[in-house]
N, C-alpha and C positions, 0 to 999 in steps of 0.2 A: 439352492436347495441343499439341505444337509441330509445325508443318508447314514443312518446308524444301524447297528445290528444288536440283537438282544434275544435271549432265550424266551421262547413263547411261554414257558412255565413261570417266568418272573412276573411279578405283579404289573399289570398295565399302569401306565402313568400318562397324565395329560401331556407331558413333555415328549412322549413318543410320537406325537403327530399322527400321520397316516400309517396304520399298522398293516404290514403285508406278510403273510405266511408264505415262506418260500420252500416248503417241504412238499414232497410228492404225496406223503401219507399224513393223515390227520394225526396230531399228537395223542398218544395213548392217555386215557384217563382225564382228558381236558374237554370240558364242555365248550360249545361255541360261545356261550355267554361269558364264561370266565376268560376265554382266550381273547375276546374283544378284538377280533380281526376285521379289518375293513375290506381286505382283498386276499383271496387265496390264489397265489400265482404258481400253481404246481407245474405249469408248462416250462418254467425256467429252473426247476429243481434238477438235481442229478438224476440220470436215468436209473431205473431199478437195478440194472446190472452193475452200474458204477457204485451206487449206494451199497449194494450187497458186498462188492469187492472191498470197499473201504471199511465198512462197519463189521463185516463178518469174516472176511478173508485176510485181514491185516495188510491191506494194500498200504504201502508207505505214502505219507501225506504228499510228498513231492510228486509221486506218480499220479495221485488223485488230482492235484492241482493241474497238471498237464492235461489229463483226460477230461476234466470238467471244463477247462478253458476251451478245449477242442469241441466239446458238446455245445457250449455257448456260442462259439463261432459258427457251428453248423446250424444252429437254431437262432440266428440273428433276428429273424422276424419276431420271435417270441420276446426277445430282449427288447427290441424296439417297441413292441406292443406294451410291455411293462413300463418302459420309459415314458410312453404316452399316458399311461394310466396314472403315474405318480407325478406327472408334470403339474405345476401349479401349487404343489404342497410345499410349505416351508421346511418341514421336517418329515422324513419318511423313516420308519423303522422296519428293517427286514427281520422277520422272526423265524427262528429255527428251533428244533427240539433237542438237538444234540447236547450232551453234557459238556463237551470240550468247547470252551469259549474262544480258543485260539485257532484250532485246527478244524474248521468247518467251511461249508460252501458259501455261507452268507457273506463273508468278507470278500470272497472272490467275485460273487455276483455284484456286490456294491462297487468293486473296482470296474467291472464291465459296464455297469450303468453310468458310472461317472466318466468313463473313457470315451 
């Protein structure tokens, strides 16, 4: 299985395969039809507190990485549940709303799912 990441605001493509939204909040201004999401896995998104610290309180990305990995480790059953949901799909695309395509949680989640 190949796991990719992509902004949810980018146009859906057939090559995306199974599309999984991994944000806790639904993306602003985006209809469910336009998002074309197969699964909304908000249980593996960063907690509200961590999201706020990173997005609004200027938490350094390295600190965010450490904290989010700790959240994923503490929530291993949700990660395992998502792993089961995506099993059997050749391509899975983890969707996120953030503007920064390099510094976001989707890549960290991909690493956890692959590990």
